[in-house]
C-alpha positions in Angstrom: 53.2 -210.7 76.4 50.9 -210.9 73.4 49.8 -207.3 74.0 53.4 -206.1 74.3 54.3 -207.8 71.0 51.3 -206.2 69.4 52.3 -202.8 70.6 55.8 -203.4 69.3 54.5 -204.5 65.9 52.4 -201.4 65.7 55.3 -199.1 66.7 57.6 -200.8 64.2 55.0 -200.4 61.4 54.6 -196.7 62.3 58.4 -196.2 62.2 58.6 -197.9 58.8 55.7 -195.8 57.5 57.3 -192.6 58.6 60.6 -193.7 57.1 58.9 -194.5 53.8 57.2 -191.2 53.7 60.5 -189.5 54.4 62.1 -191.3 51.5 59.2 -190.3 49.2 59.4 -186.6 50.3 63.1 -186.6 49.9 62.9 -188.2 46.5 60.2 -185.7 45.4 62.2 -182.8 46.7 65.3 -184.0 45.0 63.4 -184.5 41.7 62.0 -181.0 42.0 65.4 -179.5 42.6 66.8 -181.4 39.6 63.9 -180.2 37.4 64.5 -176.6 38.5 68.2 -176.9 37.7 67.3 -178.1 34.2 64.9 -175.2 33.7 67.5 -172.8 35.0 69.9 -174.1 32.4 67.3 -173.1 29.8 67.1 -169.6 31.2 70.9 -169.4 31.2 71.0 -170.5 27.6 68.4 -167.9 26.7 70.6 -165.2 28.3 73.6 -166.4 26.2 71.4 -166.5 23.1 70.2 -162.9 23.6 73.7 -161.6 24.2 74.8 -163.4 21.0 72.2 -161.6 18.9 72.7 -158.3 20.6 76.5 -158.3 19.9 76.1 -159.3 16.2 76.2 -156.3 13.9 74.1 -158.2 11.3 71.1 -157.9 13.6 71.0 -154.1 13.8 67.3 -154.0 13.1 66.8 -156.1 16.2 69.1 -153.8 18.2 67.1 -150.8 17.1 63.6 -152.2 17.6 63.8 -154.3 20.7 63.0 -151.2 22.7 59.7 -151.0 20.8 58.8 -154.6 21.6 56.1 -155.4 24.2 57.7 -158.8 24.8 60.6 -161.1 23.7 60.5 -164.8 23.1 63.9 -166.5 23.2 64.4 -170.1 22.0 68.1 -171.2 22.6 67.7 -174.2 20.3 65.0 -175.0 17.8 65.8 -178.5 16.4 64.9 -179.7 12.9 63.6 -183.2 13.0 64.2 -183.4 16.8 60.7 -184.4 17.9 58.5 -187.4 17.3 57.4 -188.1 13.7 60.1 -185.8 12.3 58.6 -182.6 13.6 60.7 -179.7 14.6 60.7 -177.6 17.8 62.3 -176.4 21.0 61.6 -174.8 24.4 62.1 -171.1 25.3 61.2 -168.2 27.5 58.9 -165.2 27.3 59.6 -161.9 29.1 57.2 -159.0 28.8 57.9 -155.3 29.4 55.9 -153.4 32.0 54.8 -150.3 30.1 54.6 -148.2 33.2 58.0 -149.0 34.8 60.0 -150.3 31.8 60.9 -153.4 33.9 60.8 -156.9 32.4 58.8 -159.7 33.8 59.9 -163.0 35.2 60.2 -165.6 32.5 57.3 -167.8 31.4 58.1 -171.0 29.5 56.9 -172.0 26.1 57.5 -174.6 23.4 57.5 -174.1 19.7 56.9 -177.0 17.3 56.1 -177.6 13.6 56.1 -180.4 11.2 56.9 -178.1 8.2 59.4 -175.4 8.9 63.0 -175.9 8.0 66.3 -174.0 8.1 67.0 -172.3 4.8 70.7 -171.8 5.6 73.0 -174.0 7.7 72.6 -176.7 10.2 69.9 -178.8 11.9 69.4 -176.4 14.8 68.9 -172.7 15.3 68.7 -170.0 17.9 65.6 -168.0 17.6 64.6 -164.6 19.0 61.1 -163.3 18.4 59.8 -159.8 19.2 56.2 -159.5 20.2 55.3 -156.1 18.7 51.6 -155.9 19.3 49.1 -156.3 22.1 47.5 -159.0 19.9 50.8 -160.9 20.1 50.9 -160.6 23.9 47.2 -161.7 24.2 47.9 -164.7 22.1 50.7 -165.7 24.5 48.2 -165.9 27.4 46.3 -168.7 25.6 47.3 -172.3 25.8 48.6 -172.4 22.3 48.4 -170.5 19.0 49.6 -170.8 15.4 52.0 -168.3 13.9 50.7 -167.0 10.6 47.2 -168.2 11.5 46.1 -166.7 14.8 48.8 -164.0 14.6 51.1 -162.8 11.9 54.8 -163.4 11.9 57.5 -161.8 9.7 61.2 -162.4 9.2 63.3 -159.5 10.6 65.9 -157.8 8.3 69.4 -159.2 8.6 72.8 -158.3 7.2 73.8 -155.6 4.7 70.2 -154.7 3.9 69.5 -153.7 7.5 72.7 -151.9 8.4 72.3 -148.3 7.2 70.3 -146.4 9.9 68.2 -144.4 7.5 67.6 -147.4 5.2 66.4 -149.9 7.8 63.3 -151.3 6.2 59.9 -151.2 7.7 58.7 -154.6 8.8 55.2 -155.3 10.2 53.9 -158.3 12.0 52.5 -159.2 15.4 55.8 -161.1 15.8 59.2 -160.4 14.1 61.6 -163.4 14.1 65.3 -163.7 13.8 67.3 -167.0 13.7 70.9 -168.0 13.7 72.5 -171.4 12.9 76.1 -172.0 13.8 76.6 -168.2 14.2 75.1 -167.5 10.7 71.7 -166.2 9.6 69.4 -169.2 9.4 66.4 -167.9 7.5 63.9 -169.9 9.6 60.4 -169.7 8.3 58.0 -169.9 11.2 54.7 -169.8 9.3 52.5 -172.6 10.7 54.6 -173.2 13.8 52.6 -173.7 17.0 53.6 -171.9 20.2 52.3 -173.4 23.4 52.7 -172.9 27.2 55.0 -175.3 29.0 53.1 -175.6 32.3 55.5 -178.3 33.6 58.5 -175.9 33.2 56.7 -173.1 34.9 55.8 -175.4 37.7 59.4 -176.7 38.1 60.9 -173.2 38.0 58.6 -171.5 40.5 57.7 -174.5 42.6 54.0 -174.3 42.1 51.4 -174.3 39.3 51.2 -171.0 37.6 50.0 -169.7 34.2 51.8 -167.0 32.1 49.2 -164.4 33.3 50.1 -165.2 36.9 53.8 -164.7 36.1 53.6 -161.7 33.8 50.5 -159.8 34.9 49.9 -160.9 38.5 53.6 -161.0 39.5 52.8 -163.9 41.7 56.2 -165.6 41.5 59.9 -164.8 41.5 63.1 -166.6 40.8 66.5 -164.9 41.3 68.0 -167.1 38.6 66.4 -164.9 35.9 67.9 -161.6 37.2 70.8 -161.6 34.7 68.5 -162.2 31.8 66.1 -159.4 32.9 69.0 -157.0 33.5 70.3 -157.5 29.9 66.8 -156.8 28.5 66.6 -153.7 30.7 69.9 -152.5 29.3 69.2 -153.1 25.6 65.5 -152.4 25.6 
């Protein structure tokens, strides 16, 4: 009888262990799915932000020169004073053009933060689009983090009446050219000193495994159908 009870106890313990593992796996899977949904929302917001800029006649320089860009960084919301210790920042996506095919890569995820920059015009938050114009800019994006205006140069892109006449569009140089809007208006966001860094956790959540930007952009090791609309817009406008 004692042997039978012992076997019963062992069997019960095994069932409970399997049940516990099942709960843990289910919880982990649910958490991963929720994280992926949140990151997909960031991709969707990036698509809306890009469409907003590309439909605004005040950003004609951006319209004309996005086709010359090697890559595009899109931050749907950069918040002033939104981070710890009063710093500013936000999360965004990078897509890079394949120079041979003209296709755009899957998105890689980044954060941008600074304790110094502020919005010159309007609001506490801004939408930001940055064109990576040089190979130096692209190379910097493969590092863990870099400083705009330090490691690479950044310039404000022309906006409004001064950038409307086709022949009079001013020449602007910089590894990155930035544009910002706040509440639908030009924001004049000075990004000198801002630090751009890779968001490994978002890349992991979106693709279901640990990947670096080079794996996404150069190695083409991952794919997510949720980015197709954003890539299609870039293919159309650039």
